[in-house]
C-alpha positions, 0 to 999 in steps of 0.5 A, spaced: 599 310 767 604 313 762 608 319 761 605 323 767 598 321 765 593 317 769 586 314 766 581 316 771 573 313 771 567 313 775 563 307 774 556 306 777 552 300 776 556 298 770 555 305 767 561 310 766 559 317 769 566 320 768 572 319 764 578 323 763 586 323 764 589 327 769 596 330 769 602 329 774 602 337 774 602 342 777 598 338 783 600 332 787 593 330 786 594 323 789 597 325 795 591 330 796 586 324 795 589 320 800 590 325 805 582 327 804 580 320 804 584 319 811 581 325 814 574 324 812 575 317 815 578 319 822 576 326 823 570 327 827 564 333 826 564 336 819 570 335 814 571 338 807 577 337 803 578 339 796 582 335 791 584 338 784 586 334 778 589 337 772 587 335 764 591 341 761 587 346 761 581 343 764 581 342 771 577 338 776 576 339 783 573 333 787 570 336 793 569 331 799 565 333 805 562 329 811 557 331 816 553 327 821 556 321 818 554 322 811 559 323 805 558 327 799 562 328 793 561 333 788 566 334 782 566 341 779 570 343 772 573 349 770 576 351 763 583 353 766 587 354 772 583 361 773 577 358 775 572 363 772 566 361 769 562 354 772 562 353 779 556 348 779 557 341 780 558 336 774 557 330 778 554 329 785 553 323 790 552 322 797 553 316 801 557 312 807 564 313 807 564 305 804 560 307 798 564 314 796 571 313 799 573 306 798 572 305 791 578 311 790 582 307 795 581 301 791 583 304 785 589 307 788 591 300 791 590 297 784 594 302 781 600 300 786 599 293 785 600 293 778 606 298 778 613 298 782 615 304 786 620 306 781 615 305 775 609 309 779 615 315 781 617 315 774 610 315 770 607 320 775 614 324 775 614 325 782 614 320 788 608 316 789 605 317 796 606 310 798 607 311 805 601 315 806 597 310 802 599 304 807 597 309 813 590 309 810 590 302 808 592 301 816 587 305 818 581 302 814 583 295 816 583 297 823 575 298 823 
């Protein structure tokens, strides 16, 4: 994480599936992600959450859904904020909460563990949502 950018990778079975660097603006993507992970875990029934990441000018929507205990993640990419063009998923996966969501939580915890609150806030150019991350962590540990 440096100067408002965070490197992001999705790796499956030691193979890199997705790699890009996300900007801090205009979305509060970390807060959106933590809230999505929390709601997918705690809400019953059908749950649908979208987290938007910006790479200036490309944008990605990480679309999480939960239905009958199965969690799905689709990543959609757009050429810019206008959202014209491609709406098909460039990546899609289904599995349990632990398979789909826990890796995101671990990544956020790893980021937090490597940096102080001040470093996170300065690098991300906004308050890093540590309180929300701790709330999610407490919920996950109280299984």
